[in-house]
N, C-alpha and C positions, 0 to 999 in steps of 0.2 A: 504494500499499499504505500501511497504517497505520504508526505509529512502530514502530521495532524492538522486538520483544517481549524485554524484558529483566526483571531481577529487581526486586523492590520497592524503592522508594526508601529510601536509607540503607543499602543492602547492596552488596556486591560479588558479581557473579553467578557467578564462578568459585569463590569460597568458598561461596556459597550451594548450588552444584551438588554439592559434596562430600558424601559420606556422613557421618552423624552421628559415626562413629568417626574419620574423617579430620579432621573439623572439630575434634574434641576434641584431636587431636595438634597441630594448626597454631595454633589460636587463642591458647594460652599465649605464643606467640612473635610475635604480631601487635600492633604498637603503633599506635594512632590517632594521625594527625598532619595538620597543615594542609599543602595543596599550593597554594602561591602562584602566581598568574599569572607566567609567564616563569621559574619555578623550573626549574632543570636537574636532571632525574631521573638522566640517564645522560650520560657525556662519551665522545665517540667515540674507540675504540681504547684504552680504559682498563678495567681489570676492573670488572665490576659487583659492588658491595659491598652494596647494598640494593635490594630489589624492592619495587614499590608496587603495591597493588591499590586503586584509587580507588572510593570510593562516591559521589563527585560530582566535577564538573569534566571537563575534556577534556585528555588528553595527546597530543602530537604527536611523531612520528617523522620526523627531519629528515635528508636525505642531504646531505653537504657535498662541494662541489667546489673547484677552484682559483679563486683571485681573489675569495674570499668568496662564491661561489655557494652557494645554499641552495634546497631544495625539499622540501615535505612528501611523504612517502611513505605515510603511514597515520596513523590517529588511533584512540584508545581512551578509553573511559570507564569506568563501573562495570561494563560487560560484559567488561572485559579487565584487563591487567596490563602493567606494564613488565618488563624482565628476561627476555625470552624466550631470551636467550643462555644463561641459567642452566637453563632447561628443555631446551635443545638441547645443553647440557654444552660450550659453546664459550668461556664465560668472558667475552667481550666482543663489541661490535659496532662497525662503522665508522661507524654513525649515532649522533646525539644524540637524547635525548628531553626535551622541554621542555613544561611545562604551558602550554597556550594559553588555556585557561579555568580559573581557580582553583577549587578545591574541598577535599575532604578524602579521606583514604584510610589503608588499613593499610600500615605498613612492616614488612618482615621481612629479617632478615640473609640474604644470598645463600647462605652456606654451610649455614644451617640449612635453607633450602628446598631446596637441592641434596641434603642428606641425606635429607629427607623423600620427595622424588621418587624417590631410589635404593631406599628401603625400602617405599614404598607404590606399586604399579603402578596403583591406582585414581587416585591423585592425578596420576601422570605421564599417564595416559589422557585426563583432562579437560584438562590444560595443553597437551598436544600437539595436541588437537582445536582448541584456541584458536589455536595457532600456525598450523594450516591456514586458519583463517577469516582470520587476519591476512595470510597470504601471498596469499590470494584477493582481500583488499581492495587490497593493494599492487599486484597484477597489473592490477586494474581501474582503479587511479589512473593507472597508466602508459598504459593504454588511453585513459582520458579525457583525460589530458594531451596525448596524441599525435594524437587523432582528433576531439575535441570543441571547439566554439567556446567562448570565454571565458565567456559567459553560461551555458551548459550546465554547464561545469565549476564555476562559482560556485554554481549551483543544486544540483548534486550534493553539493558540499562543505557548503553550509548544511543540506541534508537530513541529512547524516552527523552534524553538530553537534547538530541539533534532536533527533535520536534519543537523544542522550546528556546532555540537559539536562532539568531538571524542568519549565520553562515554555517560553515563546516568545521570550525575550530572552536575547542573548548578548553579553558584553563583548568587542568585537573591534575593533581599530584597522585602518586601511587599510594601515599599514605591516607588520602582522603577516599580513594577508591577502595582501599581495604576496609574502611569503616562502612562504606555504602554497601559493599557485597558481603560483609561479614567473614572476610577470609584475610590471612596474613599477607603481608606486603609482598612476599615471594610468590605466593599464588597470583597476585595481580600482575607482577612481572611475567609469570608464565603465560597467563591469559592474554596479555597485550602482545606478547610475541608471537603467539598462535594466530591472532587476528592480523598481525602485520605480516606474518608469512603468507596469509591466504590474500593479501593485497586489499584488506578492507579498511584498514586504518593506518595512520602514521603516528608513531608516538615519540615525542621528543620531551625533554625535561619540563615537566609542568604543563605540557600541551598535548592534545590528542586532535587529530584531524580526520574526519570521516572521508573515505575515499571511495567506498562502494556500499551504499545503503542497501541496495537490493541483495547483496551478499549477505549483509548483517541480518536482513529480514529472513532470508532462507536459513541461515545458522540458528536464529532465535526460535524459529518455528512457531508454534501455537502460543509460546509464552509471551509474545507480543501481539497486540492487536485488539484484544477484547476490550479493555478499558477505553482505548481510542475510540472504538466504534460506539461504545456507550456514550462517550462524550459528544460525539457528532449526533447520535440519536436524541439526546436530551437538550443539548444546547444549540445544535443547528450549525 
């Protein structure tokens, strides 16, 4: 399949999908800000105070375990948002959210967004549809982590990142990749070498360039595509 069909560059798709009337209500409260690589957007088990709607870059949802264990459970870019706990009216989450690829985005106070959701069912409907997409992505991340080989998991993850960037290059270190995939750094090195050997990517220090998207999709097999199709079904 081609790249995930999302809104035009420089926009956030959830804001873009709102009616003109809803956008007129939310836009005065949106503040454009830089979202730097490795910036913490949410802290686990602490109330969400600010919600971010990226227009570029990639955010990563990370589950935390004992003894410093971490693994990524989902990602989002300009098609999505942080702060789904605000949408679900739960206030906080046991996961943390960090920017894995820096960019920019709109920030809004959680209380303001919560009031808007309560008063505008049309806004709530759009954001709840996104929560379902994110839940589908998380489920398929678990399926991929449990059933796919490392190179298949890496191919799926690179495709998901490729969907959310403007070009073909991503600033990604092996250390960060090891957290995202839940493997040791040596495993990431093996995986990237395998994909390089197949001519699908080029990996340099802190940078990965996509060379053969179709090849990555073939390698990822059914582990990629279901959440993406769900997004297009629900969001258009």
